[in-house]
C-alpha positions as CSV (number, residue, x, y, z in Angstrom):
1,X,63.6,27.3,31.4
2,X,63.2,31.1,32.0
3,X,65.0,30.8,35.4
4,X,68.0,29.2,33.5
5,X,68.0,31.8,30.8
6,X,67.9,34.7,33.5
7,X,70.9,32.9,35.5
8,X,72.9,32.5,32.2
9,X,72.5,36.2,31.4
10,X,73.4,37.1,34.9
11,X,76.6,35.1,34.7
12,X,77.5,36.7,31.3
13,X,76.9,40.2,32.6
14,X,79.0,39.4,35.8
15,X,81.8,38.2,33.6
16,X,81.6,41.3,31.4
17,X,81.5,43.7,34.4
18,X,84.5,42.0,36.0
19,X,86.4,42.1,32.8
20,X,85.7,46.0,32.5
21,X,86.6,46.7,36.0
22,X,90.0,44.7,35.6
23,X,90.8,46.6,32.4
24,X,90.0,50.0,34.1
25,X,92.5,49.0,36.9
26,X,95.3,48.8,34.5
27,X,95.6,52.2,32.9
28,X,97.5,52.4,29.7
29,X,100.5,54.7,29.8
30,X,100.7,57.3,27.0
31,X,103.7,57.3,24.8
32,X,107.0,58.3,26.7
33,X,105.3,58.0,30.1
34,X,107.2,54.9,31.3
35,X,109.4,55.3,34.3
36,X,113.3,55.4,34.0
37,X,113.8,52.0,35.6
38,X,111.0,50.4,33.5
39,X,112.3,52.1,30.3
40,X,115.7,50.8,31.0
41,X,114.8,47.3,31.4
42,X,112.8,47.4,28.2
43,X,115.8,48.9,26.5
44,X,117.9,46.0,27.8
45,X,115.5,43.5,26.6
46,X,115.4,45.1,23.2
47,X,119.2,45.4,22.9
48,X,119.5,41.8,23.9
49,X,117.4,40.7,21.0
50,X,114.4,39.8,23.3
51,X,111.6,42.0,21.8
52,X,108.9,39.5,22.5
53,X,109.9,39.5,26.2
54,X,109.9,43.3,26.1
55,X,106.4,43.4,24.7
56,X,105.1,40.9,27.2
57,X,106.6,43.0,29.9
58,X,105.2,46.4,28.5
59,X,101.7,44.8,28.3
60,X,102.0,43.5,31.9
61,X,103.1,46.9,33.3
62,X,101.0,49.2,31.2
63,X,97.9,47.2,30.1
64,X,98.4,48.0,26.5
65,X,97.0,45.7,23.9
66,X,99.2,43.4,21.9
67,X,99.3,45.7,18.8
68,X,100.0,48.9,20.9
69,X,102.8,47.3,22.9
70,X,104.4,45.9,19.7
71,X,104.2,49.2,18.0
72,X,105.9,50.9,21.1
73,X,108.7,48.3,21.3
74,X,109.2,48.7,17.6
75,X,109.7,52.4,18.0
76,X,112.0,51.8,20.9
77,X,114.0,49.3,18.8
78,X,114.3,52.0,15.9
79,X,115.3,54.7,18.5
80,X,118.0,52.5,20.0
81,X,119.3,51.6,16.5
82,X,119.5,55.2,15.5
83,X,120.9,56.4,18.7
């Protein structure tokens, strides 16, 4: 029973370490740090009314969480509407 518990803990620790390393590989970009080409395609998606696709793309490329990516796309949407 003790060996099973140790093995189970080792598996969970391995998963936690892997998840942490994977998250560190995708460094979140600060506001306004997106490249011109990336920014352009996000703008195109927002202008086409495809905000969900823009959020998905931003999360994929920047590593941001859902809430942060949604906030960024909402800011971009407001900027494009005003500009």
